[in-house]
All heavy atoms as TSV, in Angstrom:
chain	resi	resn	atom	element	x	y	z
A	1	MET	N	N	120.655	-69.025	64.629
A	1	MET	CA	C	120.690	-67.897	63.730
A	1	MET	C	C	120.106	-66.666	64.433
A	1	MET	O	O	119.038	-66.723	65.032
A	1	MET	CB	C	119.871	-68.225	62.485
A	1	MET	CG	C	119.906	-67.165	61.440
A	1	MET	SD	S	119.120	-67.750	59.940
A	1	MET	CE	C	117.815	-66.566	59.813
A	2	LYS	N	N	120.818	-65.553	64.348
A	2	LYS	CA	C	120.353	-64.322	64.958
A	2	LYS	C	C	119.359	-63.615	64.046
A	2	LYS	O	O	119.528	-63.594	62.839
A	2	LYS	CB	C	121.526	-63.381	65.206
A	2	LYS	CG	C	122.307	-63.672	66.416
A	2	LYS	CD	C	123.337	-62.574	66.591
A	2	LYS	CE	C	123.832	-62.546	67.997
A	2	LYS	NZ	N	124.811	-61.485	68.184
A	3	GLN	N	N	118.354	-63.038	64.659
A	3	GLN	CA	C	117.398	-62.240	63.899
A	3	GLN	C	C	117.815	-60.779	63.987
A	3	GLN	O	O	118.251	-60.305	65.037
A	3	GLN	CB	C	116.002	-62.397	64.472
A	3	GLN	CG	C	115.411	-63.759	64.274
A	3	GLN	CD	C	114.011	-63.838	64.853
A	3	GLN	OE1	O	113.557	-62.925	65.521
A	3	GLN	NE2	N	113.345	-64.935	64.613
A	4	SER	N	N	117.645	-60.069	62.909
A	4	SER	CA	C	117.980	-58.650	62.933
A	4	SER	C	C	116.876	-57.881	63.663
A	4	SER	O	O	115.716	-58.321	63.701
A	4	SER	CB	C	118.137	-58.121	61.514
A	4	SER	OG	O	116.886	-58.022	60.880
A	5	PRO	N	N	117.217	-56.731	64.235
A	5	PRO	CA	C	116.191	-55.914	64.890
A	5	PRO	C	C	115.104	-55.455	63.913
A	5	PRO	O	O	113.959	-55.278	64.318
A	5	PRO	CB	C	116.975	-54.721	65.433
A	5	PRO	CG	C	118.376	-55.182	65.539
A	5	PRO	CD	C	118.555	-56.203	64.461
A	6	LEU	N	N	115.465	-55.304	62.635
A	6	LEU	CA	C	114.472	-54.896	61.648
A	6	LEU	C	C	113.397	-55.969	61.489
A	6	LEU	O	O	112.197	-55.679	61.495
A	6	LEU	CB	C	115.143	-54.604	60.305
A	6	LEU	CG	C	114.231	-54.155	59.173
A	6	LEU	CD1	C	113.579	-52.823	59.523
A	6	LEU	CD2	C	115.005	-54.042	57.878
A	7	PHE	N	N	113.826	-57.237	61.381
A	7	PHE	CA	C	112.867	-58.328	61.238
A	7	PHE	C	C	111.988	-58.445	62.487
A	7	PHE	O	O	110.770	-58.598	62.390
A	7	PHE	CB	C	113.602	-59.644	60.984
A	7	PHE	CG	C	112.692	-60.827	60.869
A	7	PHE	CD1	C	111.939	-61.023	59.728
A	7	PHE	CD2	C	112.573	-61.737	61.907
A	7	PHE	CE1	C	111.088	-62.106	59.614
A	7	PHE	CE2	C	111.721	-62.813	61.803
A	7	PHE	CZ	C	110.979	-63.003	60.653
A	8	SER	N	N	112.606	-58.349	63.662
A	8	SER	CA	C	111.840	-58.428	64.907
A	8	SER	C	C	110.842	-57.284	65.006
A	8	SER	O	O	109.699	-57.477	65.449
A	8	SER	CB	C	112.782	-58.396	66.104
A	8	SER	OG	O	113.628	-59.509	66.101
A	9	GLY	N	N	111.257	-56.085	64.590
A	9	GLY	CA	C	110.351	-54.940	64.628
A	9	GLY	C	C	109.165	-55.116	63.705
A	9	GLY	O	O	108.030	-54.780	64.062
A	10	ILE	N	N	109.407	-55.677	62.531
A	10	ILE	CA	C	108.309	-55.923	61.593
A	10	ILE	C	C	107.340	-56.962	62.157
A	10	ILE	O	O	106.122	-56.810	62.051
A	10	ILE	CB	C	108.865	-56.342	60.221
A	10	ILE	CG1	C	109.562	-55.151	59.557
A	10	ILE	CG2	C	107.763	-56.877	59.308
A	10	ILE	CD1	C	110.334	-55.477	58.309
A	11	VAL	N	N	107.881	-57.999	62.794
A	11	VAL	CA	C	107.027	-59.023	63.396
A	11	VAL	C	C	106.177	-58.412	64.508
A	11	VAL	O	O	104.973	-58.683	64.615
A	11	VAL	CB	C	107.867	-60.199	63.919
A	11	VAL	CG1	C	107.041	-61.136	64.777
A	11	VAL	CG2	C	108.489	-60.960	62.759
A	12	TYR	N	N	106.780	-57.556	65.351
A	12	TYR	CA	C	106.021	-56.903	66.419
A	12	TYR	C	C	104.906	-56.025	65.854
A	12	TYR	O	O	103.796	-56.012	66.382
A	12	TYR	CB	C	106.937	-56.055	67.298
A	12	TYR	CG	C	107.640	-56.823	68.381
A	12	TYR	CD1	C	109.030	-56.849	68.451
A	12	TYR	CD2	C	106.939	-57.519	69.357
A	12	TYR	CE1	C	109.687	-57.541	69.447
A	12	TYR	CE2	C	107.580	-58.219	70.350
A	12	TYR	CZ	C	108.949	-58.221	70.395
A	12	TYR	OH	O	109.599	-58.910	71.375
A	13	ILE	N	N	105.185	-55.302	64.783
A	13	ILE	CA	C	104.155	-54.441	64.192
A	13	ILE	C	C	103.036	-55.287	63.582
A	13	ILE	O	O	101.854	-54.939	63.693
A	13	ILE	CB	C	104.783	-53.470	63.180
A	13	ILE	CG1	C	105.583	-52.422	63.944
A	13	ILE	CG2	C	103.731	-52.814	62.307
A	13	ILE	CD1	C	106.314	-51.427	63.098
A	14	LEU	N	N	103.393	-56.402	62.965
A	14	LEU	CA	C	102.351	-57.298	62.435
A	14	LEU	C	C	101.484	-57.862	63.559
A	14	LEU	O	O	100.259	-57.950	63.423
A	14	LEU	CB	C	102.988	-58.420	61.625
A	14	LEU	CG	C	103.581	-58.020	60.280
A	14	LEU	CD1	C	104.301	-59.211	59.644
A	14	LEU	CD2	C	102.512	-57.490	59.355
A	15	LEU	N	N	102.110	-58.239	64.663
A	15	LEU	CA	C	101.337	-58.733	65.802
A	15	LEU	C	C	100.442	-57.640	66.381
A	15	LEU	O	O	99.297	-57.900	66.768
A	15	LEU	CB	C	102.266	-59.275	66.886
A	15	LEU	CG	C	102.869	-60.638	66.622
A	15	LEU	CD1	C	103.900	-60.980	67.687
A	15	LEU	CD2	C	101.790	-61.706	66.586
A	16	GLY	N	N	100.961	-56.414	66.438
A	16	GLY	CA	C	100.142	-55.292	66.908
A	16	GLY	C	C	98.936	-55.071	66.012
A	16	GLY	O	O	97.836	-54.799	66.491
A	17	SER	N	N	99.136	-55.209	64.707
A	17	SER	CA	C	98.013	-55.074	63.769
A	17	SER	C	C	96.993	-56.190	63.965
A	17	SER	O	O	95.781	-55.954	63.914
A	17	SER	CB	C	98.525	-55.102	62.327
A	17	SER	OG	O	99.413	-54.064	62.097
A	18	LEU	N	N	97.496	-57.385	64.200
A	18	LEU	CA	C	96.599	-58.521	64.423
A	18	LEU	C	C	95.782	-58.334	65.700
A	18	LEU	O	O	94.563	-58.554	65.711
A	18	LEU	CB	C	97.416	-59.811	64.493
A	18	LEU	CG	C	96.642	-61.112	64.579
A	18	LEU	CD1	C	95.886	-61.364	63.281
A	18	LEU	CD2	C	97.591	-62.262	64.873
A	19	PHE	N	N	96.436	-57.906	66.780
A	19	PHE	CA	C	95.712	-57.662	68.038
A	19	PHE	C	C	94.710	-56.525	67.886
A	19	PHE	O	O	93.621	-56.567	68.473
A	19	PHE	CB	C	96.680	-57.366	69.180
A	19	PHE	CG	C	97.405	-58.579	69.690
A	19	PHE	CD1	C	98.758	-58.526	69.944
A	19	PHE	CD2	C	96.742	-59.772	69.917
A	19	PHE	CE1	C	99.445	-59.626	70.413
A	19	PHE	CE2	C	97.416	-60.887	70.381
A	19	PHE	CZ	C	98.764	-60.813	70.623
A	20	THR	N	N	95.046	-55.515	67.088
A	20	THR	CA	C	94.107	-54.423	66.842
A	20	THR	C	C	92.879	-54.929	66.096
A	20	THR	O	O	91.739	-54.573	66.436
A	20	THR	CB	C	94.792	-53.300	66.040
A	20	THR	OG1	O	95.924	-52.831	66.768
A	20	THR	CG2	C	93.846	-52.157	65.782
A	21	TYR	N	N	93.097	-55.777	65.101
A	21	TYR	CA	C	91.979	-56.352	64.350
A	21	TYR	C	C	91.069	-57.160	65.276
A	21	TYR	O	O	89.844	-57.020	65.249
A	21	TYR	CB	C	92.517	-57.233	63.222
A	21	TYR	CG	C	91.449	-58.015	62.508
A	21	TYR	CD1	C	90.610	-57.393	61.595
A	21	TYR	CD2	C	91.264	-59.370	62.767
A	21	TYR	CE1	C	89.612	-58.097	60.945
A	21	TYR	CE2	C	90.280	-60.082	62.124
A	21	TYR	CZ	C	89.458	-59.452	61.218
A	21	TYR	OH	O	88.466	-60.160	60.591
A	22	PHE	N	N	91.678	-58.012	66.121
A	22	PHE	CA	C	90.883	-58.810	67.064
A	22	PHE	C	C	90.128	-57.928	68.053
A	22	PHE	O	O	88.985	-58.230	68.423
A	22	PHE	CB	C	91.754	-59.813	67.816
A	22	PHE	CG	C	92.220	-60.963	66.971
A	22	PHE	CD1	C	93.463	-61.528	67.188
A	22	PHE	CD2	C	91.437	-61.488	65.962
A	22	PHE	CE1	C	93.904	-62.589	66.422
A	22	PHE	CE2	C	91.859	-62.549	65.185
A	22	PHE	CZ	C	93.106	-63.104	65.414
A	23	ALA	N	N	90.749	-56.842	68.491
A	23	ALA	CA	C	90.079	-55.938	69.426
A	23	ALA	C	C	88.870	-55.279	68.763
A	23	ALA	O	O	87.798	-55.171	69.379
A	23	ALA	CB	C	91.058	-54.878	69.926
A	24	ILE	N	N	89.029	-54.857	67.512
A	24	ILE	CA	C	87.905	-54.228	66.807
A	24	ILE	C	C	86.764	-55.223	66.634
A	24	ILE	O	O	85.587	-54.889	66.845
A	24	ILE	CB	C	88.377	-53.672	65.448
A	24	ILE	CG1	C	89.292	-52.474	65.659
A	24	ILE	CG2	C	87.188	-53.284	64.570
A	24	ILE	CD1	C	90.006	-52.011	64.413
A	25	GLN	N	N	87.099	-56.460	66.270
A	25	GLN	CA	C	86.065	-57.484	66.120
A	25	GLN	C	C	85.363	-57.757	67.452
A	25	GLN	O	O	84.143	-57.904	67.499
A	25	GLN	CB	C	86.683	-58.787	65.585
A	25	GLN	CG	C	87.176	-58.687	64.163
A	25	GLN	CD	C	86.057	-58.369	63.193
A	25	GLN	OE1	O	84.946	-58.859	63.314
A	25	GLN	NE2	N	86.357	-57.506	62.236
A	26	ASN	N	N	86.137	-57.818	68.520
A	26	ASN	CA	C	85.555	-58.102	69.837
A	26	ASN	C	C	84.654	-56.959	70.298
A	26	ASN	O	O	83.582	-57.200	70.861
A	26	ASN	CB	C	86.680	-58.341	70.846
A	26	ASN	CG	C	86.170	-58.923	72.139
A	26	ASN	OD1	O	85.135	-59.558	72.172
A	26	ASN	ND2	N	86.904	-58.701	73.194
A	27	VAL	N	N	85.044	-55.719	70.044
A	27	VAL	CA	C	84.209	-54.576	70.435
A	27	VAL	C	C	82.924	-54.562	69.626
A	27	VAL	O	O	81.845	-54.277	70.165
A	27	VAL	CB	C	84.993	-53.252	70.269
A	27	VAL	CG1	C	84.070	-52.056	70.380
A	27	VAL	CG2	C	86.100	-53.170	71.305
A	28	ASN	N	N	82.991	-54.891	68.354
A	28	ASN	CA	C	81.782	-54.918	67.529
A	28	ASN	C	C	80.818	-56.009	67.966
A	28	ASN	O	O	79.601	-55.845	67.854
A	28	ASN	CB	C	82.150	-55.119	66.052
A	28	ASN	CG	C	82.733	-53.870	65.433
A	28	ASN	OD1	O	82.494	-52.767	65.908
A	28	ASN	ND2	N	83.510	-54.046	64.393
A	29	GLU	N	N	81.344	-57.120	68.470
A	29	GLU	CA	C	80.471	-58.229	68.877
A	29	GLU	C	C	79.942	-58.082	70.294
A	29	GLU	O	O	78.768	-58.330	70.557
A	29	GLU	CB	C	81.231	-59.550	68.756
A	29	GLU	CG	C	81.517	-59.950	67.337
A	29	GLU	CD	C	82.356	-61.213	67.239
A	29	GLU	OE1	O	82.575	-61.865	68.281
A	29	GLU	OE2	O	82.795	-61.537	66.125
A	30	THR	N	N	80.822	-57.718	71.239
A	30	THR	CA	C	80.425	-57.754	72.647
A	30	THR	C	C	80.526	-56.419	73.359
A	30	THR	O	O	80.136	-56.316	74.516
A	30	THR	CB	C	81.294	-58.771	73.425
A	30	THR	OG1	O	82.656	-58.364	73.361
A	30	THR	CG2	C	81.138	-60.160	72.852
A	31	GLY	N	N	81.067	-55.400	72.721
A	31	GLY	CA	C	81.250	-54.116	73.394
A	31	GLY	C	C	82.582	-54.092	74.134
A	31	GLY	O	O	83.384	-55.021	74.055
A	32	TRP	N	N	82.779	-53.007	74.861
A	32	TRP	CA	C	84.042	-52.839	75.575
A	32	TRP	C	C	84.021	-53.637	76.860
A	32	TRP	O	O	83.346	-53.278	77.815
A	32	TRP	CB	C	84.290	-51.371	75.887
A	32	TRP	CG	C	84.717	-50.603	74.683
A	32	TRP	CD1	C	83.923	-49.831	73.896
A	32	TRP	CD2	C	86.022	-50.556	74.124
A	32	TRP	NE1	N	84.664	-49.312	72.865
A	32	TRP	CE2	C	85.961	-49.731	72.983
A	32	TRP	CE3	C	87.239	-51.130	74.468
A	32	TRP	CZ2	C	87.065	-49.473	72.199
A	32	TRP	CZ3	C	88.344	-50.862	73.681
A	32	TRP	CH2	C	88.252	-50.044	72.560
A	33	GLY	N	N	84.783	-54.696	76.890
A	33	GLY	CA	C	84.938	-55.510	78.089
A	33	GLY	C	C	86.404	-55.654	78.442
A	33	GLY	O	O	87.287	-55.022	77.840
A	34	PHE	N	N	86.669	-56.497	79.419
A	34	PHE	CA	C	88.051	-56.703	79.867
A	34	PHE	C	C	88.928	-57.218	78.736
A	34	PHE	O	O	90.060	-56.748	78.549
A	34	PHE	CB	C	88.079	-57.686	81.043
A	34	PHE	CG	C	89.463	-58.075	81.448
A	34	PHE	CD1	C	90.251	-57.197	82.163
A	34	PHE	CD2	C	89.986	-59.310	81.103
A	34	PHE	CE1	C	91.549	-57.535	82.533
A	34	PHE	CE2	C	91.274	-59.663	81.456
A	34	PHE	CZ	C	92.053	-58.777	82.182
A	35	PHE	N	N	88.441	-58.178	77.957
A	35	PHE	CA	C	89.230	-58.778	76.892
A	35	PHE	C	C	89.563	-57.758	75.803
A	35	PHE	O	O	90.663	-57.765	75.249
A	35	PHE	CB	C	88.486	-59.985	76.314
A	35	PHE	CG	C	89.333	-60.857	75.439
A	35	PHE	CD1	C	90.448	-61.503	75.944
A	35	PHE	CD2	C	89.025	-61.014	74.101
A	35	PHE	CE1	C	91.241	-62.288	75.134
A	35	PHE	CE2	C	89.810	-61.803	73.286
A	35	PHE	CZ	C	90.919	-62.446	73.804
A	36	SER	N	N	88.630	-56.848	75.527
A	36	SER	CA	C	88.880	-55.796	74.536
A	36	SER	C	C	90.006	-54.886	74.994
A	36	SER	O	O	90.905	-54.554	74.209
A	36	SER	CB	C	87.620	-54.974	74.306
A	36	SER	OG	O	86.581	-55.781	73.825
A	37	TYR	N	N	89.965	-54.477	76.253
A	37	TYR	CA	C	91.027	-53.628	76.785
A	37	TYR	C	C	92.364	-54.371	76.801
A	37	TYR	O	O	93.411	-53.773	76.544
A	37	TYR	CB	C	90.688	-53.144	78.195
A	37	TYR	CG	C	89.635	-52.064	78.206
A	37	TYR	CD1	C	88.383	-52.283	78.782
A	37	TYR	CD2	C	89.882	-50.815	77.649
A	37	TYR	CE1	C	87.423	-51.303	78.805
A	37	TYR	CE2	C	88.928	-49.819	77.662
A	37	TYR	CZ	C	87.698	-50.066	78.247
A	37	TYR	OH	O	86.752	-49.089	78.254
A	38	LEU	N	N	92.341	-55.650	77.099
A	38	LEU	CA	C	93.568	-56.447	77.092
A	38	LEU	C	C	94.173	-56.504	75.691
A	38	LEU	O	O	95.388	-56.332	75.525
A	38	LEU	CB	C	93.278	-57.857	77.601
A	38	LEU	CG	C	94.459	-58.816	77.640
A	38	LEU	CD1	C	95.479	-58.357	78.676
A	38	LEU	CD2	C	93.981	-60.220	77.943
A	39	LEU	N	N	93.349	-56.712	74.683
A	39	LEU	CA	C	93.842	-56.754	73.306
A	39	LEU	C	C	94.404	-55.408	72.869
A	39	LEU	O	O	95.441	-55.346	72.192
A	39	LEU	CB	C	92.725	-57.193	72.357
A	39	LEU	CG	C	92.345	-58.660	72.423
A	39	LEU	CD1	C	91.080	-58.914	71.611
A	39	LEU	CD2	C	93.469	-59.529	71.927
A	40	VAL	N	N	93.762	-54.332	73.258
A	40	VAL	CA	C	94.263	-52.995	72.917
A	40	VAL	C	C	95.601	-52.743	73.615
A	40	VAL	O	O	96.525	-52.187	73.012
A	40	VAL	CB	C	93.224	-51.912	73.280
A	40	VAL	CG1	C	93.823	-50.521	73.192
A	40	VAL	CG2	C	92.002	-52.029	72.389
A	41	ALA	N	N	95.725	-53.163	74.869
A	41	ALA	CA	C	96.990	-52.992	75.592
A	41	ALA	C	C	98.105	-53.805	74.933
A	41	ALA	O	O	99.233	-53.305	74.762
A	41	ALA	CB	C	96.825	-53.396	77.050
A	42	LEU	N	N	97.815	-55.034	74.547
A	42	LEU	CA	C	98.822	-55.853	73.862
A	42	LEU	C	C	99.234	-55.231	72.532
A	42	LEU	O	O	100.417	-55.228	72.178
A	42	LEU	CB	C	98.285	-57.269	73.641
A	42	LEU	CG	C	98.194	-58.160	74.871
A	42	LEU	CD1	C	97.498	-59.462	74.524
A	42	LEU	CD2	C	99.571	-58.430	75.432
A	43	ALA	N	N	98.270	-54.714	71.792
A	43	ALA	CA	C	98.579	-54.077	70.509
A	43	ALA	C	C	99.461	-52.847	70.732
A	43	ALA	O	O	100.420	-52.621	69.981
A	43	ALA	CB	C	97.289	-53.685	69.797
A	44	THR	N	N	99.170	-52.073	71.767
A	44	THR	CA	C	99.967	-50.882	72.059
A	44	THR	C	C	101.404	-51.250	72.385
A	44	THR	O	O	102.352	-50.637	71.879
A	44	THR	CB	C	99.347	-50.105	73.228
A	44	THR	OG1	O	97.994	-49.764	72.898
A	44	THR	CG2	C	100.129	-48.841	73.532
A	45	PHE	N	N	101.595	-52.264	73.233
A	45	PHE	CA	C	102.949	-52.698	73.574
A	45	PHE	C	C	103.695	-53.232	72.355
A	45	PHE	O	O	104.882	-52.980	72.193
A	45	PHE	CB	C	102.921	-53.765	74.669
A	45	PHE	CG	C	102.485	-53.229	76.011
A	45	PHE	CD1	C	101.571	-53.928	76.761
A	45	PHE	CD2	C	102.991	-52.045	76.515
A	45	PHE	CE1	C	101.168	-53.456	77.999
A	45	PHE	CE2	C	102.595	-51.559	77.739
A	45	PHE	CZ	C	101.671	-52.263	78.496
A	46	ASP	N	N	102.994	-53.968	71.505
A	46	ASP	CA	C	103.636	-54.517	70.316
A	46	ASP	C	C	104.032	-53.418	69.328
A	46	ASP	O	O	105.122	-53.458	68.762
A	46	ASP	CB	C	102.743	-55.546	69.628
A	46	ASP	CG	C	102.782	-56.892	70.315
A	46	ASP	OD1	O	103.731	-57.140	71.076
A	46	ASP	OD2	O	101.867	-57.701	70.081
A	47	PHE	N	N	103.149	-52.441	69.105
A	47	PHE	CA	C	103.502	-51.333	68.221
A	47	PHE	C	C	104.694	-50.556	68.778
A	47	PHE	O	O	105.613	-50.198	68.041
A	47	PHE	CB	C	102.319	-50.380	68.019
A	47	PHE	CG	C	101.341	-50.842	66.983
A	47	PHE	CD1	C	99.998	-50.960	67.284
A	47	PHE	CD2	C	101.752	-51.128	65.704
A	47	PHE	CE1	C	99.085	-51.373	66.328
A	47	PHE	CE2	C	100.854	-51.539	64.729
A	47	PHE	CZ	C	99.518	-51.668	65.057
A	48	GLY	N	N	104.681	-50.298	70.073
A	48	GLY	CA	C	105.785	-49.576	70.689
A	48	GLY	C	C	107.094	-50.331	70.581
A	48	GLY	O	O	108.137	-49.753	70.246
A	49	SER	N	N	107.053	-51.631	70.845
A	49	SER	CA	C	108.267	-52.449	70.733
A	49	SER	C	C	108.748	-52.529	69.289
A	49	SER	O	O	109.958	-52.495	69.032
A	49	SER	CB	C	108.001	-53.860	71.268
A	49	SER	OG	O	107.695	-53.819	72.632
A	50	GLY	N	N	107.831	-52.645	68.366
A	50	GLY	CA	C	108.191	-52.718	66.957
A	50	GLY	C	C	108.865	-51.455	66.474
A	50	GLY	O	O	109.901	-51.504	65.798
A	51	ILE	N	N	108.312	-50.312	66.836
A	51	ILE	CA	C	108.914	-49.044	66.436
A	51	ILE	C	C	110.291	-48.887	67.077
A	51	ILE	O	O	111.252	-48.451	66.436
A	51	ILE	CB	C	107.978	-47.872	66.802
A	51	ILE	CG1	C	106.724	-47.920	65.912
A	51	ILE	CG2	C	108.691	-46.527	66.668
A	51	ILE	CD1	C	105.631	-46.990	66.337
A	52	ARG	N	N	110.399	-49.275	68.355
A	52	ARG	CA	C	111.682	-49.178	69.044
A	52	ARG	C	C	112.732	-50.077	68.400
A	52	ARG	O	O	113.895	-49.679	68.246
A	52	ARG	CB	C	111.494	-49.549	70.515
A	52	ARG	CG	C	112.653	-49.154	71.370
A	52	ARG	CD	C	112.402	-49.379	72.849
A	52	ARG	NE	N	111.030	-49.093	73.241
A	52	ARG	CZ	C	110.306	-49.889	74.017
A	52	ARG	NH1	N	110.801	-51.002	74.485
A	52	ARG	NH2	N	109.073	-49.563	74.345
A	53	MET	N	N	112.351	-51.281	68.000
A	53	MET	CA	C	113.298	-52.205	67.373
A	53	MET	C	C	113.735	-51.693	65.999
A	53	MET	O	O	114.909	-51.808	65.639
A	53	MET	CB	C	112.679	-53.595	67.233
A	53	MET	CG	C	112.447	-54.298	68.538
A	53	MET	SD	S	113.944	-54.704	69.396
A	53	MET	CE	C	114.405	-56.169	68.539
A	54	ILE	N	N	112.827	-51.128	65.235
A	54	ILE	CA	C	113.183	-50.595	63.919
A	54	ILE	C	C	114.108	-49.390	64.069
A	54	ILE	O	O	115.097	-49.261	63.340
A	54	ILE	CB	C	111.916	-50.252	63.115
A	54	ILE	CG1	C	111.197	-51.551	62.732
A	54	ILE	CG2	C	112.251	-49.435	61.873
A	54	ILE	CD1	C	109.843	-51.356	62.108
A	55	MET	N	N	113.820	-48.524	65.048
A	55	MET	CA	C	114.710	-47.390	65.284
A	55	MET	C	C	116.090	-47.870	65.728
A	55	MET	O	O	117.117	-47.312	65.316
A	55	MET	CB	C	114.103	-46.457	66.333
A	55	MET	CG	C	112.917	-45.666	65.822
A	55	MET	SD	S	112.073	-44.694	67.082
A	55	MET	CE	C	113.392	-43.767	67.789
A	56	PHE	N	N	116.143	-48.904	66.553
A	56	PHE	CA	C	117.417	-49.468	66.993
A	56	PHE	C	C	118.206	-50.019	65.814
A	56	PHE	O	O	119.428	-49.869	65.745
A	56	PHE	CB	C	117.175	-50.554	68.039
A	56	PHE	CG	C	118.416	-51.244	68.500
A	56	PHE	CD1	C	119.357	-50.573	69.249
A	56	PHE	CD2	C	118.646	-52.564	68.172
A	56	PHE	CE1	C	120.514	-51.195	69.676
A	56	PHE	CE2	C	119.796	-53.207	68.584
A	56	PHE	CZ	C	120.738	-52.522	69.344
A	57	HIS	N	N	117.506	-50.651	64.876
A	57	HIS	CA	C	118.169	-51.187	63.680
A	57	HIS	C	C	118.877	-50.074	62.905
A	57	HIS	O	O	120.038	-50.227	62.505
A	57	HIS	CB	C	117.150	-51.891	62.789
A	57	HIS	CG	C	117.672	-52.223	61.431
A	57	HIS	ND1	N	118.519	-53.285	61.207
A	57	HIS	CD2	C	117.491	-51.629	60.222
A	57	HIS	CE1	C	118.825	-53.330	59.922
A	57	HIS	NE2	N	118.209	-52.339	59.300
A	58	PHE	N	N	118.188	-48.957	62.693
A	58	PHE	CA	C	118.788	-47.875	61.920
A	58	PHE	C	C	119.904	-47.175	62.697
A	58	PHE	O	O	120.892	-46.747	62.114
A	58	PHE	CB	C	117.721	-46.887	61.451
A	58	PHE	CG	C	116.864	-47.454	60.351
A	58	PHE	CD1	C	115.515	-47.689	60.544
A	58	PHE	CD2	C	117.421	-47.766	59.126
A	58	PHE	CE1	C	114.731	-48.224	59.532
A	58	PHE	CE2	C	116.653	-48.299	58.105
A	58	PHE	CZ	C	115.304	-48.525	58.313
A	59	LYS	N	N	119.775	-47.051	64.026
A	59	LYS	CA	C	120.860	-46.482	64.818
A	59	LYS	C	C	122.081	-47.383	64.771
A	59	LYS	O	O	123.213	-46.907	64.640
A	59	LYS	CB	C	120.420	-46.298	66.271
A	59	LYS	CG	C	119.514	-45.126	66.484
A	59	LYS	CD	C	119.152	-44.973	67.947
A	59	LYS	CE	C	118.166	-43.855	68.149
A	59	LYS	NZ	N	117.774	-43.717	69.554
A	60	LEU	N	N	121.874	-48.688	64.869
A	60	LEU	CA	C	122.973	-49.641	64.801
A	60	LEU	C	C	123.646	-49.596	63.430
A	60	LEU	O	O	124.881	-49.655	63.329
A	60	LEU	CB	C	122.437	-51.038	65.095
A	60	LEU	CG	C	123.441	-52.151	65.351
A	60	LEU	CD1	C	124.236	-51.837	66.609
A	60	LEU	CD2	C	122.720	-53.476	65.507
A	61	LYS	N	N	122.855	-49.440	62.394
A	61	LYS	CA	C	123.386	-49.360	61.038
A	61	LYS	C	C	124.235	-48.099	60.861
A	61	LYS	O	O	125.294	-48.143	60.227
A	61	LYS	CB	C	122.220	-49.367	60.045
A	61	LYS	CG	C	122.584	-49.681	58.635
A	61	LYS	CD	C	121.314	-49.829	57.817
A	61	LYS	CE	C	121.636	-50.158	56.387
A	61	LYS	NZ	N	120.420	-50.273	55.579
A	62	ASN	N	N	123.789	-46.973	61.440
A	62	ASN	CA	C	124.560	-45.733	61.352
A	62	ASN	C	C	125.868	-45.842	62.129
A	62	ASN	O	O	126.892	-45.317	61.678
A	62	ASN	CB	C	123.750	-44.552	61.878
A	62	ASN	CG	C	122.707	-44.085	60.897
A	62	ASN	OD1	O	122.806	-44.367	59.703
A	62	ASN	ND2	N	121.682	-43.411	61.387
A	63	ILE	N	N	125.852	-46.512	63.252
A	63	ILE	CA	C	127.077	-46.681	64.045
A	63	ILE	C	C	128.069	-47.568	63.294
A	63	ILE	O	O	129.274	-47.308	63.306
A	63	ILE	CB	C	126.738	-47.265	65.433
A	63	ILE	CG1	C	126.020	-46.220	66.276
A	63	ILE	CG2	C	127.993	-47.737	66.148
A	63	ILE	CD1	C	125.482	-46.745	67.586
A	64	GLN	N	N	127.589	-48.593	62.625
A	64	GLN	CA	C	128.466	-49.491	61.887
A	64	GLN	C	C	129.084	-48.828	60.677
A	64	GLN	O	O	130.168	-49.200	60.238
A	64	GLN	CB	C	127.718	-50.759	61.465
A	64	GLN	CG	C	127.404	-51.684	62.606
A	64	GLN	CD	C	126.578	-52.873	62.185
A	64	GLN	OE1	O	126.049	-52.907	61.066
A	64	GLN	NE2	N	126.437	-53.849	63.071
A	65	LYS	N	N	128.432	-47.808	60.117
A	65	LYS	CA	C	128.973	-47.083	58.968
A	65	LYS	C	C	130.195	-46.273	59.360
A	65	LYS	O	O	131.102	-46.085	58.574
A	65	LYS	CB	C	127.933	-46.141	58.368
A	65	LYS	CG	C	126.941	-46.827	57.474
A	65	LYS	CD	C	126.026	-45.783	56.860
A	65	LYS	CE	C	124.993	-46.424	55.973
A	65	LYS	NZ	N	124.078	-45.409	55.399
A	66	LYS	N	N	130.196	-45.769	60.597
A	66	LYS	CA	C	131.292	-44.881	61.037
A	66	LYS	C	C	132.548	-45.628	61.344
A	66	LYS	O	O	132.835	-46.674	61.386
A	66	LYS	CB	C	130.864	-44.115	62.278
A	66	LYS	CG	C	129.771	-43.122	61.965
A	66	LYS	CD	C	129.367	-42.366	63.184
A	66	LYS	CE	C	128.243	-41.401	62.851
A	66	LYS	NZ	N	127.799	-40.663	63.984
């Protein structure tokens, strides 16, 4: 079964939110370390991918209408 880009984008944004939450918890407990920066980088990539996938979904939908 194929997943739509909208569903994939939502999953990426949820993962980005989860990584952001873990990064905030890690910074509050141990300060800024390597693992904190890694979690922030993962969250950034996930948010970017999620937004890109959602935009792709709407562009694809507009092309299919024409």
